[in-house]
C-alpha positions, 0 to 999 in steps of 0.5 A: 875977216877971211881973205880969199886972195890966196896970198895968205898961203905964203909961207904955209903949205896947204893941202891940195884942193882937188875936186876928188876927180883927180884933177886939181885946180891950182891958181897962179897965186898958189903956184907963186906962193909955193915957189916963194916958200921953197926959195925962203926955205933954202935961203941959206942954201940957194943951190938946192933952190936952183936944183928945184927950179932945174927939176921944174924946167926939165919937167916943163921941157919934157926932159923928165916925166912926172915920176922922175920929177917926183923922185928928184923933188923927194930927194931934194925935200927929204928933210922938208916934209911941208915942201914935199906935201906942197909939191904934191898939190901940183901932181895929179892924184892918179900919179901920186897913187902910182908912186905910192905903190912903188 
């Protein structure tokens, strides 16, 4: 029996579920599951987890733009492809396309 609660994604980064229009609908449960996955990954290195939270805070408070956040997260997660892919689920497709062109 398949679960639809979204909780099954904890610990497993899934591909984004966009509509193809460039707009992605990420649920609160999916966002929390992703943050939980980041925290668990860096359980032995809490400084990296805190750095990730700082990037998200800076982005939320407009101290950095999306491109700047992507650059910082790419560096933080350079050895954790699954986390980077999961992060891209929260970024509009148009921004990812522009980043890939750089």
